[in-house]
C-alpha angles and dihedrals in degrees: 000000000000100000093186091056093047096049096043090053091054099050096084091048091052091050089049090049089054091051090049092050092052094045092052091049091052090053092050125268127245105226131197137174117241124220089263088059094249123125126253130180138196085255091062090051097045093047088048091054093049094048096044092048093054095043090050090051093053100038106021092164095063125081117231123220110198130178090227098049133066093209119116096359091116094054111120126214095023112187109152116034148110127262114206132185105179094193118015108187098032091171090062091043096054093041097054094252126137113231099085120116142195112227144189127167124188114219121199120177087354093300129107109249102166139010147183127202123176120189097189098180088053091044090231125132122187130188142159140180108180141357109299091023108089117128145183121209114198137137089017093299134104121214130186108235090211090065094058105109116251116250113201113204135178090206104065120202118207133185119231134191093221138030088223104083116204117225095246090053093045089055090056090049090051093048092050095042098245109177103173133040125191124187116237132167134217129009089310083095091071092050094048089053092046091054093048094245086122131018102225154323134233129196136167117233105304142128127020139289093258088061094063111020098090093043091047091057094045095049095047092047088051090057100266132117136238119197140144122257091276094052095256124147114257114234129190136224098061115166095250094033089228122150124240122219112300140206121186121195128177125220092267094073103034 
């Protein structure tokens, strides 16, 4: 499969999905609570339909696992497939905040090989398809994240999903020398680490594979690493689709 071809033919659809998400929000969203007690809106569902339709058109042979669809979630022994989160950060989305994202990660042999993340309210689009080819498109310009100069720092700045830091995470911060922590929602965390705006991110086992697959690909292709707390590689297609512990590091601290 030509990953470059696949990703480049999805970029316009992801930009269109971002426009759709913002347009629907301006009109007024219809919000519901799912059985797991998390919110979902008509925007999540319409963006999901747009993204899945385009991905199916380009790679009809690959199953798609989406947060907002029941299809394919009971398939066992998944190896080659897509992971989609049409709106990551629904709370921000429905509350007129900016840190929500639209995500798709391509998994081949249980590893992320390409990804797309659009943060439409931030006007930032990220994508990647192999090491050395991770990009941000914003303000009408495309930049290769690998060409951003490294900035070594003794005072590391990490993003966190919560202001309440758990002891096991604080220990990792102390071991690494993390001096500053800034809360950030959604997969935008991965992109902010990939660009060097922040140095890393740590989380205990939480969330699902569709939350991290696209960001995982983008960060690794930008020269960073993604492992669990024990330094093990993170693979995809687990039976319950649950994430293990996770540590992100950008190229500045490798």
